[in-house]
C-alpha positions in Angstrom: 91.7 42.3 -39.7 88.4 43.9 -39.0 86.5 40.7 -40.0 88.7 38.6 -37.6 88.0 41.1 -34.8 84.3 40.9 -35.4 84.4 37.1 -35.2 86.3 37.3 -31.9 83.7 39.7 -30.5 80.8 37.5 -31.7 82.4 34.5 -30.0 82.8 36.4 -26.8 79.1 37.4 -26.8 78.0 33.7 -27.2 77.1 32.0 -23.9 79.4 29.4 -22.6 78.2 25.8 -23.4 76.3 24.1 -20.6 78.1 21.2 -18.9 77.0 17.8 -20.1 74.1 16.4 -18.0 75.2 13.7 -15.6 73.9 10.4 -16.7 71.7 8.8 -14.0 71.6 5.1 -13.9 68.3 3.5 -13.1 67.8 0.1 -11.7 65.3 -1.5 -14.2 63.8 -3.7 -11.5 63.1 -0.8 -9.0 61.6 2.0 -11.1 58.9 3.9 -9.0 55.3 3.1 -10.0 56.5 0.7 -12.8 53.9 -2.0 -13.4 55.0 -5.7 -13.1 53.7 -8.5 -15.3 51.2 -11.1 -14.0 54.0 -13.7 -14.1 56.3 -11.5 -12.0 53.6 -10.8 -9.5 52.8 -14.5 -9.0 56.5 -15.4 -8.8 57.3 -12.7 -6.2 54.1 -13.4 -4.2 54.7 -17.1 -4.0 58.4 -16.5 -3.4 57.7 -14.6 -0.2 55.7 -17.5 1.2 58.4 -19.9 0.3 61.0 -17.8 2.2 58.6 -17.4 5.1 58.1 -21.2 5.5 61.8 -21.8 5.0 62.7 -19.5 7.9 59.9 -21.1 10.0 61.2 -24.6 9.3 64.7 -23.5 10.1 63.7 -22.0 13.4 61.7 -24.9 14.5 63.6 -27.9 13.2 66.9 -26.3 14.2 65.8 -26.1 17.8 65.9 -22.3 18.1 62.2 -22.2 19.2 60.6 -24.6 21.6 57.7 -26.7 20.1 55.6 -25.5 23.1 55.6 -22.0 21.7 55.8 -22.7 18.0 55.0 -26.0 16.2 57.0 -26.9 13.1 55.4 -26.9 9.6 55.1 -30.7 9.5 53.3 -30.9 12.9 51.0 -28.0 11.8 50.0 -29.9 8.7 49.4 -33.1 10.7 47.3 -31.2 13.3 45.3 -29.7 10.4 44.6 -33.1 9.0 43.3 -34.3 12.4 41.1 -31.2 12.6 39.3 -32.1 9.4 39.2 -35.9 9.9 38.4 -36.1 13.6 37.0 -32.8 14.8 34.8 -31.7 11.9 36.7 -28.5 11.3 34.9 -27.9 8.0 31.8 -27.1 10.1 33.8 -24.5 12.0 35.0 -22.9 8.8 31.4 -22.8 7.4 30.1 -21.2 10.6 32.8 -18.6 10.6 32.3 -17.7 6.9 28.5 -17.5 7.4 29.0 -15.1 10.3 31.4 -12.9 8.4 29.2 -12.7 5.3 26.1 -12.1 7.4 27.5 -9.2 9.4 29.4 -7.7 6.4 26.4 -7.8 4.0 24.1 -6.4 6.6 26.5 -3.5 7.3 27.1 -2.9 3.6 23.3 -2.8 2.7 22.7 -0.2 5.4 26.0 1.8 5.3 26.4 2.3 1.5 23.1 4.3 1.0 23.8 6.3 4.2 27.4 7.1 3.1 26.1 8.2 -0.3 23.6 10.5 1.4 26.3 12.0 3.7 28.7 12.5 0.8 26.0 14.1 -1.5 24.2 16.4 0.9 26.3 18.5 3.3 23.3 19.0 5.7 23.1 15.3 6.2 26.8 15.1 6.7 26.8 17.9 9.3 24.0 16.1 11.2 25.5 12.5 11.2 29.2 12.9 10.8 30.1 13.7 14.4 28.2 10.7 15.7 29.6 8.4 13.0 33.1 9.5 13.7 32.6 9.0 17.4 31.3 5.4 16.9 34.1 4.6 14.4 36.7 4.8 17.2 34.8 2.5 19.5 36.2 -1.1 19.4 33.7 -3.7 18.4 34.8 -6.0 21.2 33.7 -3.5 23.8 30.1 -4.1 22.7 30.3 -7.9 23.3 29.0 -7.8 26.9 26.0 -5.6 25.9 25.3 -7.7 22.8 25.3 -10.9 24.9 22.7 -9.2 27.2 20.6 -8.0 24.2 20.9 -11.0 21.8 22.2 -13.8 23.9 25.2 -16.0 22.8 23.7 -17.2 19.6 24.5 -16.3 16.0 22.9 -12.8 16.1 25.4 -11.6 18.8 28.3 -12.6 16.6 26.8 -11.1 13.4 26.1 -7.8 15.3 29.8 -7.6 16.4 30.8 -7.8 12.8 28.1 -5.3 11.9 29.2 -2.7 14.4 32.8 -3.1 13.5 32.1 -2.6 9.8 29.1 -0.3 9.5 30.6 3.0 10.8 33.8 2.5 8.8 31.9 2.0 5.6 29.7 5.0 6.1 32.4 7.4 6.7 34.8 6.2 4.0 32.0 6.2 1.4 30.9 9.7 2.5 34.4 11.0 1.9 34.7 9.2 -1.5 31.4 10.6 -2.8 32.0 14.1 -1.4 35.3 14.2 -3.4 33.5 14.1 -6.7 34.8 16.4 -9.4 33.0 19.7 -9.3 33.4 20.3 -13.0 31.3 17.2 -13.8 28.6 18.4 -11.4 28.5 21.8 -12.9 28.4 20.4 -16.4 25.5 18.2 -15.5 23.6 21.2 -14.0 24.3 23.1 -17.2 22.7 20.3 -19.2 19.6 20.6 -17.1 20.1 17.8 -14.5 18.1 17.9 -11.3 19.5 17.4 -7.9 18.4 13.8 -7.8 19.9 13.2 -11.2 23.2 14.6 -10.1 23.4 12.0 -7.3 22.1 9.2 -9.5 23.9 9.9 -12.7 27.1 11.7 -11.6 28.1 11.1 -8.0 27.2 7.4 -7.7 28.8 6.2 -11.0 31.9 8.3 -10.4 32.4 6.9 -6.9 31.3 3.3 -7.6 34.8 1.8 -8.3 36.2 3.3 -5.1 33.2 2.2 -3.1 33.8 -1.4 -4.3 37.4 -1.2 -3.3 36.4 0.2 0.1 34.0 -2.7 0.6 36.9 -5.1 -0.3 39.1 -3.6 2.4 36.4 -3.6 5.1 35.6 -7.3 4.3 39.2 -8.0 5.5 38.5 -6.1 8.7 35.4 -8.2 9.3 37.5 -11.3 9.6 39.3 -9.7 12.6 35.9 -8.9 14.3 34.5 -12.5 13.8 37.5 -14.0 15.6 36.9 -11.7 18.6 33.2 -12.5 18.6 34.0 -16.3 18.6 36.4 -16.0 21.5 33.5 -15.5 24.0 30.4 -17.6 24.3 30.9 -19.7 21.2 30.7 -23.4 20.6 31.8 -23.4 17.0 33.9 -21.5 14.5 37.6 -21.0 13.9 38.0 -18.7 16.8 36.4 -21.2 19.1 38.9 -23.9 17.9 41.8 -21.6 18.4 40.8 -20.9 22.0 40.4 -24.6 22.7 43.8 -25.3 21.2 45.4 -22.6 23.3 44.1 -24.3 26.4 45.7 -27.5 25.3 49.0 -25.7 24.3 48.5 -27.1 20.8 50.3 -24.5 18.7 50.0 -26.6 15.6 46.2 -26.3 15.5 46.4 -22.6 16.4 48.7 -21.9 13.5 46.7 -24.0 11.2 43.5 -22.1 12.1 45.3 -18.8 11.5 46.5 -19.9 8.1 43.0 -21.1 7.2 41.7 -17.6 8.0 44.4 -16.0 5.9 43.7 -18.4 2.9 40.0 -17.8 3.0 40.6 -14.0 3.2 43.0 -14.2 0.3 40.6 -16.1 -1.8 37.7 -13.7 -1.0 40.1 -10.8 -1.8 40.9 -12.3 -5.3 37.2 -12.8 -6.0 36.4 -9.3 -5.0 39.1 -7.9 -7.2 38.0 -10.0 -10.2 34.4 -8.8 -9.7 35.5 -5.2 -9.5 37.5 -5.5 -12.6 34.5 -7.0 -14.5 32.1 -4.4 -13.2 34.4 -1.4 -13.6 36.7 -2.3 -16.4 36.7 1.4 -17.5 38.2 2.5 -14.1 41.7 2.2 -12.7 40.7 -0.4 -10.1 43.6 -2.8 -9.8 
């Protein structure tokens, strides 16, 4: 009897069993941050373009949108063919690409060292950051009248528009990236006897290099928006010039084709930039 009573008291002292955890069902296709295969990425990316063109064709061929405001895909392709065969559109593409690369490379060559200096040395950052931040908010198109007075309507004016639009963005973003370096790595380098210049050259720059490359890739995309603005005024060649001429003739097929060409060139340059970044910084997490 006493043993049974002890067993009852022991059971009373035991904590009540926890309720079974509710099973959460996860959608295997929509798991946050889950990586997708290269095949899935290509399939989904191309699938969006297929749906986009399908809706475009439905809206135009179905008569929901007037051809005056939006040409159908077939007309757009035909107008693009005419641009290449009758209007030497390949020259316009070459001029636009040259302007983008010229302004972007000039901005990167000057902005990257300056951004590294600002991120590495707080005295330099305190001196330059207010002015760089001020200029970063100024639209590049606002400088076009001044640049026409200073450089005329030639190629230098268009390259300078891209330079102004890219330079200050690159400087500030690189300064922030370099300044966010891990302090423990810096302290470890000092412990091993590194000098100030060695810290910048062997710790800060290598650590920030992958992100700097990604920032340059992003800014290259912005440079394409600046070149179109530069070509809208005082230009006799380029994709932007063609778009303005087509707008005067209400030729929406050529306008859309020019926009698509810009997007295709930008997409190709983006893929090339990504491939180069992966090759140069295979040890990083650059995607």
